[in-house]
N, C-alpha and C positions, 0 to 999 in steps of 0.2 A: 519492507521499506521503512515502516515506522520504527522497527527495532534498530535499524541502522542509524536513523536520525537520533533516537534516544541514546544510542551508544556514543555517537559523536558528541552530542551535547554534554553527556556525563564526563567524557574524556576532557573536553575543553574546560569544564568547570573545575575538574580535579587539577588540571595543569595550572589553571589560574590561581587556585589556592596555594599550590606549591610556590608559584612565582612571587606571591605576596610576602613570603618569609625568606626569600633567597638572598636578600641584600646582606653583604658582609658587615658585621658590627665593627665600629671604630672605637678604639680605646686611646685616649690621649696619653702621649708619652709622659713619663715622670720627668718634669723639668728641673727638679731640685732647686727651686727658687728660695732665696733667703727670705727671712721674715720681714726684713727692712733693708733699705739701701745703706751701703757703707757711707760713713760721714754724716749720718742723720742721728739725732739724739733719740727720737722715739719713732715708732711705727704709726704714722698719722694716715688716716684713710683719705684725707683731702689731698688734692693735687692741683697744681697750677695748670696742668694739661686739660682739666675740665673746662677751663675758660675758653670761650670763643676768641678767635684772634683779634676781633674788634674790641673785646674787653681787655685783652692782654696788652695790646698796643694802643695807647690813648692819644698819641700824636696824630692830629688830623692829616698832616702832610704824609706821614708814613702810612696811615690807613688808606689814603688815596692811591699811593703807589702799590700797595698790596692788592687793592681792588682791581687796578689795571692789570697787575701781573696775573691774577687768577683768571681774568677775562681774556687777556691777549697773549700770555706767554705761549710760545709755539710748542714747546715740549708738552705743556698741559693740554693744548688743543689736539696734539697727536695722540696723547693718551686717551682723551675723550672719544676720539674716532675709533680707537681700539676697543673701548667699552661698547660703542655702538655696534661694531662688527661682531663682538662676542655675544651681544644681545640678540642679534639676528640668528646666530647659530643656536642659541638657547631656544628661541622660538621654534626653529626647525626641529630640534631634538624632542619637543613635546609631541611630535607626530610620528615618532619612530614606532610606537606600538600599533599604528594603523596599517592596514594592508596597502600594498602597491597596486594601483589600478591604472590600466592603460587601454587605449583603443587603437585598433589597427584595421586598415582596409588593404586587401591584396587581390590581385588578379593574376592568374597563371594559365598559360597555354603550353601544352607539351605534345610533341609528335613522336611517337615511338617508331621504331623500324617496322616496315611492312612485313619483314620476314620474322619478326619476333612474335611471341605468344600474345603480348599485349596489342601489337599492331593488328594481328588477325582477329583478335577478339573485338576490337573497336569496329572494324569493318562489318563484323557479323551482327553485333548488337546495336551499334549506333549509326552505322552507315556512313561513318566519316573516319578520317585518318588522324584525328587529333582530339585531345581532351582539354576542355576549359574548366577552370575552377575559380569561383568568385567568393570571396570571404570578407565579412565585416563582423568584428567581434570585440567584446570587452574581455580583458584578461586581468585576473586577480591573483596576487601572491601574498601570503601572510605566514609569518613565523610566530608560533606561540612562545611567549617569554617564560619558558619553564623554569630556568635557573637564574633569572634576573639579569640576563645579559643586556637586554634593552634598558632596563631600569638603571643599570650601572653606566651604560652609555649616556643616558640622560643626566645622571649624576656627574659624570665627567664634564659634560657641557656646562652644567650649572657651576661647578667648581672653577672652570676656566673663565666663565663670565665674572664670577666674584673676585677672581684673582686680578683681572683687569681693573675692576672697580677699586679694590684695595690698592693696587699699584698707582692709580690716579690720586687717591688720597695721600699715599706716601709721597708722591711727587709734589703735591700741593704743599705738604709740610716743609719740603726742602725749598720750594720756591719762596714761600712766606719767610722762612728763616734767612734765605739768601738775600732777599730784598731788605729785610731788617738789618742784616749784617752790613750790607752795602751802604745803607742810609746812615747807620751809626759811624761807619768808617769815614763817610763824607763829612759828618759833623766833627769828627776828630781832626780831619785835615783842615777844616775851617778854623778850628781852635788853634792848631799848630801854626797856621798862617798868621793869625792875629798875634800869637806869641812872637813869631819871627819878626813881624812888622814893628812890634813894640821894642824888641831887642835892637832892631835897626836904628830906632831913635836914640837908644842908649849908645850905640856904637858911633853914631854921628856926633853926639855930645862929647864922647871920649876923644874922638878924632879932633874935634874943634878945640878942646882944652889942650890936647897934646901939641897941636900946631902953634897955639899961642905960647905955650911953655918953651917950645923949640925956638920960636922967634925971639923970646926973651933970654934964651941961652940957659934955661933951667933943665933942658933935656936934650937928647941927641936926635939926629934924623932917624935913627933906628926905631925910636919910639913912635914916630909918625908913620913909619912903614908898617910897624906891627899893628897899630890902630887902624890903618887903612886896610890891611889884610883881614882884620877881624870884621870890618864893615863889608868887605867884598864877600867873605864867607857867608855872612847873613843874607846878602843880596842873592847869592847863588842858591841858598836854601829856600828863599821865597819863590824863586823861579821854579825850582823842583817841586815845591808844594803846589803851586798853581798848575803845573803839568799833571801831577797826581790827582788833583781835584777834577780836572777836565776828563781824565781817563776814567775815574770812578763814576762821574756823571754819565759818560757814554755807556759804561757797563750796566748801570742801573736802568738806563733807558732801554737797552736791548733786553734786559731781564723782564721788563714790563711790556715788551712787544712793541716798542716804539723806536723811531729813528733817533740817533744820538742827539740830545738837546740838553739845555740847562735844567737843573733840578732846583726848584725853589725851596728855600729853607727859611722858616720864620723864627726858629729857636736855636739856641746854642746847646752844645752837648751837656753843659751843666744844668740845663733846664729839662732834660729828658727824664722821664719817670717810667719805671716798670714796677710790677707788683713786688713789694718788699717781702711779703710772706711767700717764700718760694718753696712751699712744702712739696715734696716729691711724691707722696702717697705710697702705696704698697706695690711691690714688684708684680704681684699677680694681676693687679689692675692695669699696670703698664702693658703687660703682655696682651691683654684683651683689647687695649686701646690703640696700640701702635700698629699702623697699617702694614708696614713691611713684615712684621712678625706674623700678623694675621694672614698675610698673603702666603707666607711660607707654610703655615698650617693648612691652608687651602690646597697647596701643592701636595701636601701629605695626604689629604682627604681624596684628592684626585687619584693618586697612586694606589690608594686603598681600593677605589672602584675599578682601577685597571686590573688589579689582582682578581677581582670578582669576574671581570670579563674573560680573563685568561682561564679561569676555572670553568666558567660556563661553556667555553669553546671545547672542552674535553668531554662534555656530557651529550646525551642524545638530543637531537633537535627535531621538533615536529613542524613540518611545513605543509601548508594547504594551498593548492593552486586550483583555480577555476577559470573557465572561459565560457562564453556564450554569445550568440549573435545569429547571423543569418549566413547560409552557405548554399551555393547552387552551382551546377555545372553549365547553366545557361544564364546569360546576362539578362534576358527578358523576364525571367521569373526569380531573379536574385532576391528581391525583397517581398516575395510572396509569403504572406503570413496566413496561417502558422506553418505551412509546409516547409519553408526554408529555415525555420528556427532549429538551433542545435545548442547543446550545453554539455559541459563535462566538469567533474569535480575530482580532484586527486589529493589524497592525504598520505603522507609518508613520514616515517621516523628514521633518521639516519644517525648512526653512532660511529664517530671516528675510531678507527682501529690502528692503522699504521700510517703515519705521515712523516716518517723520517725523524721522529722525536721532536718535531717542530712545536707541537702544542705544549709538551712538557717543558721545552726550552723557554717558550713564551711565558709560561707560568713562573718558572724559576727566576727569569729576568725581571718580571713584574714584582715578585717578592723582594728581590735584591734592590730594585729601584725604590720600593717602599721603605726598606731599611735605610737606604741612603738619604731619603727625604726626612726620616725621623732624625737622623744625625744633623741634617741641614737645619731642621726646625730648632733643635736644641742649640745649635751654634748661633742661630739668629737671636734666640732669647738671651744667650750668654753675651753676645755682642751688645744687645740693647741694654742689659744691666750694666755692662762696662761703660757704655757711653754716658748713662745717667750718673754713675759714680764719678767719672772723669769731670763732668760738668759741675757736680756738687763740690768736689775738692777744689776745682779751679775757682769757683765762686767764693768759697771760704778763704782761700789763699789770696785772691785778688782784693778782698775787703781789706786785709791787713796791708797788702802792698800799696793800695790806694792811700791809706792813712799815712804810711811811712813816706810815700812819695810826696804827699802834701806837706808833711813836716819838713822834708828836705827842701822843697821849693821855698817855704817860708824862711828857713835858715839862710839859704843862698841869696834871697832877695835882700835880706838884712845885710848880708855880706857885701853886696854891691854898694849899698849906701855907705857902709863903713869904708870900703876901699876908695870910693870917690872922694869922700871927705879927707881921708888921709893923703890921697894923691894931690888934692888941691893944696893941702897944707905942707906938702913936700915930705911927708912921713912914709909914703909908699911909692913904689915905682909903677910905671905903666904896665908892666907884666902882671902885677897883682890885680890891677883893675880889669885888664883883658881876661885874665883867668877867671875872675869872679863872674864877669858877664857871660863867658862861655859856659861855665858850670851851671849858672842859673838857667841859661837857655836850654841846655840839655835836660836839666831837671824838669822844667816846665813841659818840654816836649814829651818826656817820659811819663809825666803825670797824665797828660792827655791820652797817651797810648794805653796806660793802665786802666783809665776810666772806660775807654772803648773796649778793652779786653773784658772788663767786668760785665758790661752790657752784653757783649757777645756770649759770655759764659751763661748768662741768664737765658738768652735766646736759645743757646745750645741745649740747655736743660729743658726748656719748653718743647723743643723739637724732639729731643731724645725720649721724653715721656709720652710722646704721641700727640702733642698739641699742634694746632695750626690747620687742621683739615675741616674743622667745624665752621 
């Protein structure tokens, strides 16, 4: 008996040693990252994505909206519930290496045929025509993790948990960026509304002058009609802008998890400030920082463990089962100790031989899935680099566009003054005044739009670099 115990102990220790080195090694794919992002002069290690969102967005109103969004946004709350669910599965996976233990109680009465051998034997030995059997026992089942199957199963659960965690961070970056974009769009609409109202005053003045000139016979009724139409077009624009403001406020309210309501604003778009030093950092740092890219790498790590599980299923498995408790054929001495005690231990090694090629198919499919996830990981990295490059070129281009648009606004405003003076002096007609006012209005509206686009490009760059989840 002692030799058997020693043999079993030695076997378990040896199998445990094998299982410690059975995990598949992971080699990170060659991502072929550039040394620096396109449209950057130098490869600077600093990055605006290292800033916490409270540092990046200094506007107190915007900070309050983002705080509400992180706390109340329903998509984020759903993602957090998914994290909690995965965390419970991860806790359960830690117990996979332990044996299954159960307890059962059973009672059985059987009556064989009186003409059978068992029936005649019962009458001869027990003096009765039935058999009773009462059993209460603990049952144990345990599989040795020889080839790392259980460790890989635990690794799969860990990777799935981390994926949900990274997915939540990725969603937060999107929510933060979406709130900022909506807020800046709201400031742009405010600015455009003020521009339209100012232009309405000019239209009223032009209409008033034109009516006086018509009454004095210096112009025709067509001039009055054209000036009136210009005023009506501006009034229509004001109504449309007010509608867009209300819709944008509703969208922002829903984004932060609240019923549609008014959004308070204490500053104008011209007063907004974002970091001027918008260094993008290094592509390699972006890959490790960006949650959605990190999530895709975790999917790859999970598929690597799935290959390990498929391989382990093809190798021999050592299973040990044991049971023990009390057993009796009479209920009155069922729990009589030690006479009713019983126990059994069974150990066995099974090797799959022929299962209709299922195991090999599972292994090949797992390897193919890993290769697919390598490609998906590379694609996610490529997309991320492309998004950063797009944001960089947009920001640089919009700097120039903003400058040119501001110059155009200045020129056209001076044109309005000149046209009005000439009109009053009879040296220009009403069409020149109306055209000057219309061109100036469109230029000012365009300048506000360009400013908002530039703010959006900086926010896009911040998100593309992996900022917003800290």
